[in-house]
C-alpha positions as CSV (number, residue, x, y, z in Angstrom):
1,M,-13.6,14.9,-10.4
2,G,-10.0,15.2,-11.4
3,M,-8.7,15.4,-7.8
4,L,-5.3,14.1,-8.8
5,E,-5.0,15.8,-12.3
6,G,-1.4,16.2,-13.3
7,Q,0.0,14.2,-10.4
8,V,2.3,11.2,-10.5
9,A,1.7,8.2,-8.2
10,I,3.6,5.1,-7.5
11,V,1.5,2.2,-6.2
12,T,3.4,-1.0,-5.1
13,A,1.8,-4.4,-5.4
14,A,-0.7,-2.9,-7.8
15,A,-1.1,-5.9,-10.2
16,G,-3.0,-8.2,-7.9
17,A,-6.8,-8.4,-7.4
18,G,-6.9,-6.4,-4.2
19,I,-6.3,-3.0,-2.7
20,G,-3.3,-2.1,-4.9
21,Q,-5.0,-2.5,-8.2
22,A,-8.2,-0.8,-6.9
23,T,-6.1,2.2,-5.7
24,A,-4.2,2.4,-9.0
25,R,-7.5,2.5,-10.9
26,R,-9.1,5.0,-8.5
27,F,-6.1,7.3,-9.0
28,A,-6.3,7.0,-12.7
29,E,-10.0,7.9,-12.6
30,E,-9.0,11.1,-10.8
31,G,-6.5,12.0,-13.5
32,A,-3.2,10.8,-12.0
33,E,-0.3,9.3,-14.0
34,V,0.1,5.9,-12.2
35,V,3.2,3.8,-12.0
36,I,2.1,0.2,-11.6
37,T,4.6,-1.9,-9.8
38,D,4.6,-5.5,-8.6
39,A,6.9,-8.5,-8.1
40,H,5.0,-10.5,-10.8
41,A,6.1,-9.3,-14.3
42,R,3.3,-10.9,-16.2
43,R,0.6,-9.4,-14.0
44,V,2.3,-6.0,-14.1
45,E,2.0,-5.8,-17.9
46,E,-1.5,-7.2,-17.9
47,T,-2.7,-4.6,-15.4
48,A,-0.9,-1.7,-17.1
49,D,-2.4,-2.8,-20.5
50,A,-5.9,-3.1,-19.0
51,L,-5.6,0.5,-17.6
52,R,-4.3,1.8,-21.0
53,K,-7.3,0.4,-22.7
54,E,-9.7,1.6,-20.0
55,F,-8.4,5.2,-19.8
56,G,-6.9,5.7,-23.2
57,R,-3.4,6.8,-22.0
58,D,-0.1,5.1,-21.2
59,F,0.7,3.7,-17.8
60,L,4.3,2.7,-16.8
61,G,4.4,-0.9,-15.5
62,L,7.5,-2.1,-13.6
63,E,8.5,-5.4,-12.1
64,V,9.7,-4.5,-8.6
65,D,10.5,-6.6,-5.6
66,V,10.2,-4.1,-2.7
67,T,12.8,-6.0,-0.7
68,N,15.4,-5.4,-3.4
69,V,16.9,-1.9,-2.8
70,E,18.4,-1.7,-6.3
71,Q,15.0,-2.4,-7.9
72,V,13.3,0.1,-5.6
73,N,15.8,2.8,-6.5
74,T,15.4,1.9,-10.2
75,M,11.6,2.2,-9.9
76,V,11.9,5.8,-8.5
77,Q,14.4,6.8,-11.2
78,A,12.2,5.4,-13.9
79,A,9.3,7.4,-12.7
80,L,11.4,10.5,-12.5
81,D,12.8,9.9,-16.0
82,R,9.3,9.4,-17.5
83,Y,7.4,12.2,-15.6
84,G,10.0,14.4,-13.9
85,R,8.2,14.2,-10.5
86,I,6.7,11.9,-7.9
87,D,3.7,13.3,-6.0
88,I,2.3,10.2,-4.3
89,L,3.6,6.9,-3.0
90,V,1.3,4.1,-1.8
91,N,3.2,1.4,0.1
92,N,0.8,-1.5,-0.5
93,A,3.2,-4.5,-0.9
94,A,2.6,-7.1,1.9
95,R,3.2,-10.7,2.7
96,N,1.7,-12.9,5.4
97,I,2.6,-16.5,6.4
98,L,0.6,-18.1,9.2
99,S,2.7,-19.8,11.9
100,P,2.7,-20.0,15.7
101,V,5.8,-18.4,17.2
102,R,7.0,-21.6,18.8
103,D,7.3,-23.3,15.4
104,M,8.1,-20.3,13.2
105,P,11.2,-20.7,11.0
106,D,13.6,-17.7,10.8
107,E,12.8,-17.5,7.1
108,T,9.1,-16.9,7.8
109,W,9.7,-14.1,10.2
110,H,12.3,-12.4,7.9
111,T,10.1,-12.8,4.8
112,V,7.1,-11.1,6.3
113,I,9.1,-8.3,8.0
114,N,11.2,-7.8,4.8
115,V,8.2,-7.3,2.5
116,C,5.9,-5.4,4.8
117,L,8.2,-3.3,6.9
118,N,11.5,-3.1,5.2
119,G,9.8,-2.7,1.8
120,T,7.9,0.3,3.2
121,F,11.1,1.8,4.4
122,Y,13.0,1.2,1.2
123,C,10.3,2.8,-1.0
124,T,9.8,5.7,1.4
125,R,13.5,6.4,1.6
126,A,13.8,6.4,-2.2
127,V,11.0,8.9,-2.9
128,L,11.8,11.3,-0.2
129,P,14.7,13.1,-1.9
130,P,12.7,14.2,-5.0
131,M,9.7,15.1,-2.7
132,L,11.9,17.1,-0.4
133,E,13.4,18.9,-3.3
134,R,10.0,20.0,-4.5
135,K,8.7,20.5,-0.9
136,T,5.5,18.5,-1.6
137,G,4.4,14.9,-1.5
138,K,1.9,12.4,0.0
139,I,2.8,8.9,1.2
140,V,0.2,6.4,2.4
141,N,1.3,3.2,4.1
142,L,-0.8,0.1,4.3
143,A,-1.0,-1.1,7.9
144,S,-3.7,-3.4,9.4
145,V,-6.0,-3.7,12.4
146,V,-3.8,-6.7,13.2
147,G,-1.2,-4.1,14.2
148,W,-3.4,-3.2,17.1
149,E,-5.1,-6.4,18.1
150,A,-4.3,-10.0,19.1
151,A,-3.8,-12.2,16.0
152,V,-3.2,-15.9,16.4
153,D,-0.5,-17.3,14.2
154,Q,0.2,-13.9,12.8
155,A,3.0,-12.5,15.1
156,A,5.3,-11.6,12.2
157,Y,2.5,-9.8,10.3
158,A,1.3,-8.1,13.4
159,A,4.8,-6.9,14.3
160,A,5.3,-5.6,10.8
161,K,2.0,-3.7,10.6
162,A,2.5,-2.2,14.1
163,G,6.0,-1.2,12.9
164,I,4.5,0.5,9.9
165,M,2.2,2.5,12.1
166,A,5.1,3.8,14.2
167,F,7.2,4.4,11.1
168,T,4.4,6.4,9.6
169,R,4.3,8.7,12.6
170,A,8.1,9.1,12.8
171,V,8.5,10.0,9.1
172,A,5.5,12.3,9.2
173,A,7.3,14.3,12.0
174,E,10.5,14.4,10.0
175,V,9.1,15.8,6.8
176,A,6.1,17.9,7.8
177,G,8.1,21.1,7.6
178,A,8.8,20.3,4.0
179,G,5.1,20.1,3.1
180,I,5.1,16.3,2.8
181,R,2.3,14.3,4.5
182,V,2.6,10.7,5.6
183,N,-0.4,8.7,6.7
184,A,-1.5,5.1,6.9
185,V,-4.7,3.1,6.6
186,A,-5.4,0.0,8.7
187,P,-8.1,-2.2,7.0
188,S,-9.7,-5.0,8.8
189,F,-10.9,-7.5,6.2
190,S,-10.9,-6.9,2.4
191,P,-11.3,-10.3,0.6
192,N,-9.6,-11.1,-2.7
193,P,-8.8,-14.5,-4.3
194,F,-5.2,-14.4,-3.2
195,L,-6.1,-14.5,0.5
196,E,-7.3,-18.1,0.0
197,R,-3.7,-19.1,-0.5
198,I,-2.8,-17.8,3.0
199,Y,-5.9,-18.3,5.2
200,P,-8.0,-21.5,5.7
201,K,-11.6,-21.1,4.5
202,E,-12.9,-21.2,8.1
203,M,-10.6,-18.3,9.1
204,L,-11.8,-16.2,6.2
205,E,-15.4,-16.9,7.2
206,A,-14.6,-15.9,10.8
207,F,-13.1,-12.6,9.6
208,E,-16.3,-11.9,7.7
209,R,-18.6,-12.7,10.7
210,R,-16.7,-10.1,12.8
211,E,-17.7,-7.3,10.3
212,M,-20.9,-5.5,11.3
213,F,-21.9,-5.2,7.7
214,G,-21.6,-9.0,7.4
215,R,-19.0,-8.8,4.7
216,G,-15.5,-7.7,4.1
217,A,-14.6,-4.4,2.4
218,D,-14.5,-4.2,-1.3
219,P,-10.9,-3.2,-2.3
220,G,-12.4,-0.1,-3.9
221,E,-13.8,1.0,-0.6
222,I,-10.3,1.0,0.9
223,A,-9.0,2.8,-2.2
224,N,-11.5,5.6,-1.6
225,V,-9.9,6.2,1.8
226,I,-6.4,6.2,0.3
227,L,-7.6,8.7,-2.3
228,F,-8.9,10.9,0.5
229,L,-5.5,10.8,2.2
230,V,-3.6,11.8,-0.9
231,S,-6.0,14.5,-1.9
232,D,-6.4,18.1,-0.7
233,L,-9.5,16.9,1.3
234,S,-7.0,15.7,4.0
235,S,-4.6,18.6,3.7
236,Y,-4.3,19.0,7.5
237,M,-3.7,15.3,8.3
238,T,-0.3,13.7,8.8
239,G,1.1,11.0,11.0
240,E,-2.4,9.5,11.3
241,V,-3.5,5.8,11.0
242,L,-7.1,5.5,9.8
243,S,-8.9,2.3,10.6
244,V,-11.0,1.2,7.6
245,S,-13.3,-1.3,9.3
246,S,-16.7,-2.4,10.4
247,Q,-15.2,-4.8,12.9
248,H,-16.7,-5.6,16.3
249,P,-15.2,-7.7,19.1
């Protein structure tokens, strides 16, 4: 439909098998120039190359650790140097490490908070000056239903995702007058192969049983909601957190 024709989007953690890559592909289908970023250099280039072949145009792929302020700032400058503008940012990078609080090492807490919450802050701060200058822009942050509900052994992740929700509302209030919209999505369960490195099989099966459809969301189903939030279809929405879920108690 060309809903994003001529727009430039940065998607963090876009080289995995989950929501980031699905979002990058969905944006490309709608005509956007997509900057593919991820902390894994090989996967970045493989993903960018796959999109080049699929869509017949170039895609900028960058190795970016969202906890590294210098790399984040370089990412934004590279996008500006290539395209002269940034219309969309999707803060998708995340990390979860299961641990009960009583046994949680400092490193676990800081790693999860740094990737999920601090990374969202660093990337948002970096794109705001060019967006404010042009008085337009859309930012979507990836939260989680875990930010609302009890989550055993996921205190760091829950705190980070709840923080992202609050951060989303605060930034939306700051920049609404400049025509910039900031929203978040809070998925429940969207399986991908990388989750098996974090969660035991029985936990993943339990997640799936809680979904009323009897399955987790396909990453593309989450990407469709993100597309809605960066398109003109949601032009009156800012500061909102949309649950993308079929979860029941």
